[in-house]
C-alpha positions as CSV (number, residue, x, y, z in Angstrom):
1,M,37.6,-71.8,-40.6
2,N,36.8,-75.4,-39.9
3,R,39.4,-77.4,-41.6
4,I,38.7,-80.0,-43.7
5,P,41.7,-82.6,-43.2
6,A,41.3,-84.2,-47.0
7,L,41.0,-80.9,-48.6
8,W,43.6,-79.1,-46.3
9,A,46.1,-81.8,-47.3
10,A,45.5,-81.5,-50.8
11,A,45.9,-77.5,-50.8
12,Y,48.9,-77.6,-48.7
13,G,50.4,-81.0,-49.1
14,S,53.5,-81.2,-51.4
15,Q,52.5,-84.6,-52.8
16,S,49.3,-83.3,-54.8
17,P,49.6,-82.1,-58.4
18,R,49.9,-78.3,-58.9
19,L,46.5,-78.1,-60.4
20,R,44.9,-80.0,-57.7
21,R,46.8,-77.7,-55.2
22,F,45.6,-74.5,-56.7
23,L,41.9,-75.6,-57.0
24,A,42.0,-76.8,-53.4
25,R,43.5,-73.5,-51.8
26,R,40.6,-71.7,-54.0
27,V,38.2,-74.0,-52.2
28,V,39.6,-73.4,-48.8
29,H,39.6,-69.5,-49.5
30,L,36.0,-69.5,-50.7
31,G,34.9,-71.2,-47.6
32,A,36.8,-68.8,-45.5
33,F,35.2,-65.9,-47.3
34,V,31.6,-67.4,-47.2
35,R,32.3,-68.0,-43.5
36,A,33.3,-64.4,-42.8
37,L,30.2,-63.1,-44.9
38,A,28.0,-65.2,-42.9
39,L,29.4,-64.1,-39.7
40,T,28.8,-60.1,-40.4
41,D,25.1,-60.8,-40.2
42,H,25.4,-62.0,-36.5
43,R,27.7,-59.3,-35.3
44,P,26.1,-56.2,-33.5
45,F,26.5,-52.7,-35.1
46,T,27.7,-50.1,-33.0
47,S,27.9,-46.3,-33.9
48,L,28.7,-43.2,-31.8
């Protein structure tokens, strides 16, 4: 996943409040899920 520096720092930095870290982590995980979902359409399907 392409990491957004400000979002990554908010999600995994120790200086952010707990709620902000939690929400930022959810956004990071949601972005990774959406990216993986988009890539599934572009991978060839092979069967035996």
